[in-house]
N, CA, C and O atoms as a GROMACS GRO file, in nm:
protein
  384
    1UNK      N    1  12.014   8.153  12.195
    1UNK     CA    2  11.960   8.352  12.233
    1UNK      C    3  11.875   8.389  12.389
    1UNK      O    4  11.770   8.345  12.435
    2UNK      N    5  11.982   8.500  12.449
    2UNK     CA    6  11.965   8.510  12.534
    2UNK      C    7  11.795   8.556  12.561
    2UNK      O    8  11.733   8.604  12.466
    3UNK      N    9  11.725   8.536  12.700
    3UNK     CA   10  11.590   8.522  12.723
    3UNK      C   11  11.522   8.681  12.709
    3UNK      O   12  11.405   8.707  12.680
    4UNK      N   13  11.645   8.790  12.743
    4UNK     CA   14  11.606   8.945  12.665
    4UNK      C   15  11.506   8.843  12.521
    4UNK      O   16  11.404   8.783  12.486
    5UNK      N   17  11.632   8.888  12.490
    5UNK     CA   18  11.636   8.877  12.259
    5UNK      C   19  11.490   8.750  12.288
    5UNK      O   20  11.377   8.778  12.248
    6UNK      N   21  11.517   8.636  12.351
    6UNK     CA   22  11.346   8.587  12.318
    6UNK      C   23  11.228   8.618  12.359
    6UNK      O   24  11.133   8.547  12.325
    7UNK      N   25  11.211   8.706  12.423
    7UNK     CA   26  11.119   8.802  12.446
    7UNK      C   27  11.069   8.874  12.360
    7UNK      O   28  10.969   8.897  12.291
    8UNK      N   29  11.189   8.908  12.389
    8UNK     CA   30  11.168   9.095  12.232
    8UNK      C   31  11.083   8.941  12.049
    8UNK      O   32  10.976   8.952  11.990
    9UNK      N   33  11.185   8.839  12.028
    9UNK     CA   34  11.138   8.784  11.860
    9UNK      C   35  11.036   8.664  11.933
    9UNK      O   36  11.032   8.547  11.896
   10UNK      N   37  10.928   8.746  12.085
   10UNK     CA   38  10.848   8.737  12.077
   10UNK      C   39  10.734   8.790  12.075
   10UNK      O   40  10.624   8.736  12.068
   11UNK      N   41  10.758   8.890  12.080
   11UNK     CA   42  10.642   9.000  12.022
   11UNK      C   43  10.604   9.065  11.917
   11UNK      O   44  10.513   9.141  11.881
   12UNK      N   45  10.728   9.000  11.863
   12UNK     CA   46  10.788   9.086  11.748
   12UNK      C   47  10.674   8.996  11.642
   12UNK      O   48  10.579   9.040  11.578
   13UNK      N   49  10.734   8.829  11.658
   13UNK     CA   50  10.583   8.718  11.597
   13UNK      C   51  10.453   8.735  11.628
   13UNK      O   52  10.359   8.671  11.581
   14UNK      N   53  10.448   8.828  11.711
   14UNK     CA   54  10.315   8.835  11.699
   14UNK      C   55  10.215   8.936  11.660
   14UNK      O   56  10.094   8.940  11.634
   15UNK      N   57  10.344   9.035  11.669
   15UNK     CA   58  10.305   9.205  11.586
   15UNK      C   59  10.287   9.139  11.400
   15UNK      O   60  10.223   9.204  11.318
   16UNK      N   61  10.345   9.026  11.371
   16UNK     CA   62  10.373   8.950  11.226
   16UNK      C   63  10.290   8.924  11.195
   16UNK      O   64  10.258   8.950  11.079
   17UNK      N   65  10.176   8.832  11.314
   17UNK     CA   66  10.102   8.791  11.322
   17UNK      C   67   9.962   8.829  11.264
   17UNK      O   68   9.906   8.765  11.176
   18UNK      N   69   9.916   8.936  11.322
   18UNK     CA   70   9.868   9.072  11.351
   18UNK      C   71   9.798   9.133  11.189
   18UNK      O   72   9.690   9.161  11.137
   19UNK      N   73   9.991   9.128  11.151
   19UNK     CA   74   9.982   9.189  11.028
   19UNK      C   75  10.007   9.044  10.934
   19UNK      O   76  10.086   9.030  10.840
   20UNK      N   77   9.957   8.988  10.965
   20UNK     CA   78   9.927   8.914  10.869
   20UNK      C   79   9.799   8.839  10.821
   20UNK      O   80   9.776   8.772  10.720
   21UNK      N   81   9.702   8.884  10.961
   21UNK     CA   82   9.541   8.865  10.939
   21UNK      C   83   9.554   8.992  10.928
   21UNK      O   84   9.661   8.991  10.988
   22UNK      N   85   9.533   9.138  10.897
   22UNK     CA   86   9.544   9.222  10.837
   22UNK      C   87   9.593   9.209  10.723
   22UNK      O   88   9.625   9.326  10.699
   23UNK      N   89   9.642   9.108  10.571
   23UNK     CA   90   9.721   9.047  10.483
   23UNK      C   91   9.596   8.956  10.446
   23UNK      O   92   9.538   8.990  10.342
   24UNK      N   93   9.538   8.834  10.522
   24UNK     CA   94   9.474   8.804  10.503
   24UNK      C   95   9.328   8.885  10.476
   24UNK      O   96   9.241   8.797  10.474
   25UNK      N   97   9.302   8.940  10.466
   25UNK     CA   98   9.128   8.985  10.511
   25UNK      C   99   9.172   9.113  10.378
   25UNK      O  100   9.069   9.158  10.328
   26UNK      N  101   9.298   9.172  10.319
   26UNK     CA  102   9.256   9.273  10.261
   26UNK      C  103   9.280   9.092  10.071
   26UNK      O  104   9.205   9.073   9.975
   27UNK      N  105   9.375   9.037  10.101
   27UNK     CA  106   9.344   8.930  10.053
   27UNK      C  107   9.198   8.853   9.935
   27UNK      O  108   9.178   8.807   9.823
   28UNK      N  109   9.100   8.897  10.120
   28UNK     CA  110   8.957   8.837  10.039
   28UNK      C  111   8.857   8.975   9.989
   28UNK      O  112   8.766   8.993   9.908
   29UNK      N  113   8.914   9.038  10.063
   29UNK     CA  114   8.872   9.191   9.973
   29UNK      C  115   8.894   9.204   9.808
   29UNK      O  116   8.784   9.231   9.760
   30UNK      N  117   8.952   9.198   9.750
   30UNK     CA  118   9.098   9.183   9.625
   30UNK      C  119   9.053   8.994   9.536
   30UNK      O  120   9.009   9.000   9.421
   31UNK      N  121   9.069   8.853   9.600
   31UNK     CA  122   8.915   8.812   9.507
   31UNK      C  123   8.782   8.872   9.503
   31UNK      O  124   8.714   8.841   9.405
   32UNK      N  125   8.726   8.959   9.597
   32UNK     CA  126   8.644   8.980   9.529
   32UNK      C  127   8.621   9.028   9.438
   32UNK      O  128   8.517   8.996   9.379
   33UNK      N  129   8.721   9.140   9.379
   33UNK     CA  130   8.746   9.253   9.329
   33UNK      C  131   8.761   9.161   9.184
   33UNK      O  132   8.697   9.186   9.082
   34UNK      N  133   8.859   9.053   9.198
   34UNK     CA  134   8.950   8.985   9.057
   34UNK      C  135   8.786   8.949   9.012
   34UNK      O  136   8.749   8.981   8.899
   35UNK      N  137   8.654   8.857   9.143
   35UNK     CA  138   8.536   8.847   9.038
   35UNK      C  139   8.493   8.874   8.963
   35UNK      O  140   8.474   8.800   8.866
   36UNK      N  141   8.440   9.039   8.975
   36UNK     CA  142   8.335   9.094   8.993
   36UNK      C  143   8.494   9.137   8.779
   36UNK      O  144   8.450   9.196   8.680
   37UNK      N  145   8.609   9.096   8.787
   37UNK     CA  146   8.627   9.197   8.698
   37UNK      C  147   8.570   9.054   8.591
   37UNK      O  148   8.495   9.050   8.493
   38UNK      N  149   8.665   8.923   8.682
   38UNK     CA  150   8.663   8.834   8.514
   38UNK      C  151   8.478   8.812   8.494
   38UNK      O  152   8.464   8.711   8.425
   39UNK      N  153   8.386   8.851   8.517
   39UNK     CA  154   8.260   8.834   8.520
   39UNK      C  155   8.222   8.933   8.393
   39UNK      O  156   8.116   8.935   8.330
   40UNK      N  157   8.381   9.039   8.367
   40UNK     CA  158   8.372   9.088   8.229
   40UNK      C  159   8.431   9.112   8.154
   40UNK      O  160   8.441   9.204   8.072
   41UNK      N  161   8.497   8.990   8.188
   41UNK     CA  162   8.547   8.962   8.048
   41UNK      C  163   8.470   8.767   7.937
   41UNK      O  164   8.444   8.650   7.968
   42UNK      N  165   8.469   8.853   7.810
   42UNK     CA  166   8.437   8.743   7.782
   42UNK      C  167   8.473   8.617   7.756
   42UNK      O  168   8.411   8.520   7.800
   43UNK      N  169   8.627   8.607   7.646
   43UNK     CA  170   8.750   8.539   7.683
   43UNK      C  171   8.852   8.504   7.734
   43UNK      O  172   8.913   8.602   7.777
   44UNK      N  173   8.933   8.358   7.762
   44UNK     CA  174   8.960   8.300   7.854
   44UNK      C  175   9.082   8.400   7.807
   44UNK      O  176   9.125   8.451   7.910
   45UNK      N  177   9.147   8.445   7.704
   45UNK     CA  178   9.229   8.487   7.633
   45UNK      C  179   9.284   8.609   7.700
   45UNK      O  180   9.396   8.652   7.730
   46UNK      N  181   9.117   8.660   7.714
   46UNK     CA  182   9.137   8.878   7.800
   46UNK      C  183   9.234   8.879   7.922
   46UNK      O  184   9.335   8.948   7.932
   47UNK      N  185   9.167   8.754   8.052
   47UNK     CA  186   9.274   8.731   8.139
   47UNK      C  187   9.381   8.703   8.230
   47UNK      O  188   9.402   8.671   8.347
   48UNK      N  189   9.468   8.743   8.064
   48UNK     CA  190   9.636   8.760   8.058
   48UNK      C  191   9.601   8.935   8.018
   48UNK      O  192   9.482   8.965   8.022
   49UNK      N  193   9.656   8.996   7.998
   49UNK     CA  194   9.703   9.129   7.974
   49UNK      C  195   9.810   9.212   8.039
   49UNK      O  196   9.817   9.289   8.134
   50UNK      N  197   9.932   9.140   7.900
   50UNK     CA  198  10.001   9.154   7.952
   50UNK      C  199  10.066   9.360   7.948
   50UNK      O  200  10.186   9.388   7.942
   51UNK      N  201  10.021   9.404   7.950
   51UNK     CA  202  10.044   9.597   7.961
   51UNK      C  203  10.016   9.544   8.065
   51UNK      O  204  10.093   9.463   8.116
   52UNK      N  205   9.940   9.565   8.101
   52UNK     CA  206   9.875   9.630   8.247
   52UNK      C  207  10.050   9.487   8.329
   52UNK      O  208  10.168   9.496   8.364
   53UNK      N  209   9.923   9.366   8.313
   53UNK     CA  210  10.131   9.384   8.425
   53UNK      C  211  10.260   9.397   8.442
   53UNK      O  212  10.345   9.336   8.507
   54UNK      N  213  10.260   9.503   8.362
   54UNK     CA  214  10.401   9.533   8.361
   54UNK      C  215  10.352   9.651   8.461
   54UNK      O  216  10.399   9.664   8.574
   55UNK      N  217  10.241   9.744   8.401
   55UNK     CA  218  10.281   9.864   8.458
   55UNK      C  219  10.209   9.886   8.568
   55UNK      O  220  10.203   9.990   8.634
   56UNK      N  221  10.125   9.728   8.595
   56UNK     CA  222  10.174   9.773   8.812
   56UNK      C  223  10.303   9.752   8.801
   56UNK      O  224  10.396   9.827   8.830
   57UNK      N  225  10.303   9.617   8.746
   57UNK     CA  226  10.484   9.611   8.843
   57UNK      C  227  10.579   9.711   8.799
   57UNK      O  228  10.686   9.669   8.843
   58UNK      N  229  10.602   9.819   8.736
   58UNK     CA  230  10.699   9.963   8.706
   58UNK      C  231  10.638   9.997   8.866
   58UNK      O  232  10.707   9.986   8.968
   59UNK      N  233  10.510  10.036   8.864
   59UNK     CA  234  10.421  10.122   8.982
   59UNK      C  235  10.524  10.086   9.117
   59UNK      O  236  10.584  10.141   9.210
   60UNK      N  237  10.490   9.928   9.044
   60UNK     CA  238  10.562   9.933   9.253
   60UNK      C  239  10.627   9.905   9.260
   60UNK      O  240  10.651   9.850   9.367
   61UNK      N  241  10.732   9.910   9.154
   61UNK     CA  242  10.884   9.933   9.232
   61UNK      C  243  10.941  10.085   9.220
   61UNK      O  244  11.052  10.133   9.244
   62UNK      N  245  10.788  10.155   9.163
   62UNK     CA  246  10.850  10.268   9.230
   62UNK      C  247  10.849  10.322   9.403
   62UNK      O  248  10.929  10.361   9.489
   63UNK      N  249  10.670  10.289   9.381
   63UNK     CA  250  10.677  10.284   9.539
   63UNK      C  251  10.720  10.261   9.638
   63UNK      O  252  10.722  10.311   9.751
   64UNK      N  253  10.772  10.150   9.571
   64UNK     CA  254  10.919  10.096   9.647
   64UNK      C  255  11.032  10.169   9.660
   64UNK      O  256  11.058  10.151   9.779
   65UNK      N  257  11.104  10.229   9.623
   65UNK     CA  258  11.223  10.261   9.602
   65UNK      C  259  11.105  10.394   9.696
   65UNK      O  260  11.062  10.386   9.811
   66UNK      N  261  11.088  10.485   9.608
   66UNK     CA  262  10.993  10.553   9.703
   66UNK      C  263  10.949  10.555   9.839
   66UNK      O  264  10.901  10.656   9.889
   67UNK      N  265  10.970  10.388   9.933
   67UNK     CA  266  10.864  10.403  10.075
   67UNK      C  267  10.993  10.356  10.078
   67UNK      O  268  11.034  10.438  10.159
   68UNK      N  269  11.104  10.280  10.050
   68UNK     CA  270  11.218  10.269  10.162
   68UNK      C  271  11.216  10.120  10.154
   68UNK      O  272  11.217  10.069  10.267
   69UNK      N  273  11.214  10.020  10.039
   69UNK     CA  274  11.127   9.870  10.075
   69UNK      C  275  11.242   9.882   9.984
   69UNK      O  276  11.298   9.979   9.932
   70UNK      N  277  11.264   9.734   9.978
   70UNK     CA  278  11.349   9.606   9.895
   70UNK      C  279  11.252   9.587   9.758
   70UNK      O  280  11.172   9.495   9.738
   71UNK      N  281  11.282   9.705   9.667
   71UNK     CA  282  11.204   9.675   9.521
   71UNK      C  283  11.130   9.509   9.474
   71UNK      O  284  11.020   9.461   9.446
   72UNK      N  285  11.343   9.449   9.495
   72UNK     CA  286  11.328   9.304   9.447
   72UNK      C  287  11.172   9.195   9.558
   72UNK      O  288  11.114   9.097   9.511
   73UNK      N  289  11.152   9.242   9.666
   73UNK     CA  290  11.061   9.167   9.776
   73UNK      C  291  10.939   9.268   9.734
   73UNK      O  292  10.836   9.257   9.801
   74UNK      N  293  10.941   9.359   9.637
   74UNK     CA  294  10.813   9.375   9.643
   74UNK      C  295  10.746   9.339   9.517
   74UNK      O  296  10.634   9.288   9.509
   75UNK      N  297  10.838   9.375   9.403
   75UNK     CA  298  10.808   9.283   9.269
   75UNK      C  299  10.798   9.172   9.332
   75UNK      O  300  10.693   9.174   9.396
   76UNK      N  301  10.870   9.046   9.351
   76UNK     CA  302  10.784   8.906   9.377
   76UNK      C  303  10.644   8.848   9.457
   76UNK      O  304  10.573   8.747   9.445
   77UNK      N  305  10.645   8.981   9.555
   77UNK     CA  306  10.524   8.925   9.593
   77UNK      C  307  10.431   8.970   9.514
   77UNK      O  308  10.326   8.905   9.506
   78UNK      N  309  10.449   9.113   9.425
   78UNK     CA  310  10.371   9.059   9.296
   78UNK      C  311  10.341   8.999   9.223
   78UNK      O  312  10.229   8.955   9.200
   79UNK      N  313  10.405   8.990   9.187
   79UNK     CA  314  10.388   8.923   9.044
   79UNK      C  315  10.329   8.743   9.123
   79UNK      O  316  10.222   8.697   9.083
   80UNK      N  317  10.429   8.644   9.253
   80UNK     CA  318  10.338   8.596   9.253
   80UNK      C  319  10.210   8.618   9.316
   80UNK      O  320  10.169   8.516   9.371
   81UNK      N  321  10.118   8.739   9.326
   81UNK     CA  322  10.027   8.760   9.333
   81UNK      C  323   9.927   8.836   9.226
   81UNK      O  324   9.806   8.856   9.242
   82UNK      N  325   9.990   8.865   9.140
   82UNK     CA  326   9.948   8.878   8.952
   82UNK      C  327   9.864   8.703   8.907
   82UNK      O  328   9.756   8.651   8.883
   83UNK      N  329  10.012   8.674   8.921
   83UNK     CA  330   9.972   8.502   8.900
   83UNK      C  331   9.888   8.383   8.959
   83UNK      O  332   9.880   8.277   8.897
   84UNK      N  333   9.842   8.397   9.046
   84UNK     CA  334   9.830   8.324   9.126
   84UNK      C  335   9.670   8.349   9.148
   84UNK      O  336   9.586   8.280   9.206
   85UNK      N  337   9.654   8.528   9.048
   85UNK     CA  338   9.517   8.558   9.062
   85UNK      C  339   9.495   8.482   8.877
   85UNK      O  340   9.388   8.449   8.826
   86UNK      N  341   9.622   8.473   8.820
   86UNK     CA  342   9.593   8.520   8.716
   86UNK      C  343   9.508   8.384   8.671
   86UNK      O  344   9.398   8.381   8.614
   87UNK      N  345   9.613   8.244   8.725
   87UNK     CA  346   9.507   8.126   8.780
   87UNK      C  347   9.417   8.068   8.785
   87UNK      O  348   9.370   7.969   8.730
   88UNK      N  349   9.373   8.179   8.904
   88UNK     CA  350   9.227   8.139   8.956
   88UNK      C  351   9.146   8.153   8.839
   88UNK      O  352   9.071   8.074   8.783
   89UNK      N  353   9.176   8.258   8.819
   89UNK     CA  354   9.085   8.359   8.682
   89UNK      C  355   8.999   8.195   8.586
   89UNK      O  356   8.882   8.169   8.558
   90UNK      N  357   9.160   8.103   8.561
   90UNK     CA  358   9.171   8.081   8.434
   90UNK      C  359   9.032   7.969   8.544
   90UNK      O  360   8.911   7.966   8.524
   91UNK      N  361   9.101   7.905   8.640
   91UNK     CA  362   9.031   7.806   8.661
   91UNK      C  363   8.883   7.794   8.711
   91UNK      O  364   8.817   7.697   8.750
   92UNK      N  365   8.849   7.953   8.692
   92UNK     CA  366   8.673   8.012   8.726
   92UNK      C  367   8.594   8.083   8.622
   92UNK      O  368   8.484   8.120   8.663
   93UNK      N  369   8.634   8.122   8.452
   93UNK     CA  370   8.686   8.144   8.367
   93UNK      C  371   8.453   8.055   8.329
   93UNK      O  372   8.392   7.948   8.323
   94UNK      N  373   8.444   8.112   8.324
   94UNK     CA  374   8.309   8.035   8.268
   94UNK      C  375   8.242   8.088   8.088
   94UNK      O  376   8.190   8.198   8.065
   95UNK      N  377   8.257   8.002   8.007
   95UNK     CA  378   8.174   8.030   7.858
   95UNK      C  379   8.094   8.064   7.909
   95UNK      O  380   8.035   8.008   8.002
   96UNK      N  381   8.061   8.217   7.835
   96UNK     CA  382   7.913   8.276   7.810
   96UNK      C  383   7.858   8.205   7.742
   96UNK      O  384   7.742   8.229   7.708
   0.00000   0.00000   0.00000
């Protein structure tokens, strides 16, 4: 790699690192909201709402296409996020 390309690569990586820091803050905010949602659920079977999951994924696909983002990328990200939070809810569910 040429020195110019290496400099450009380093700059891009710094920008990615900044963006990752922003993602971390968003994940924290989302986790706080998920904790509140979990408090409202009376039964463990309420954790997975397939209709809602499908609706979210459809909307993400529409928004991705509208914003010229590869929908396969966003679908994979959202599916992983949804199932990660489902796992989180299951681990933190407390019977009332």
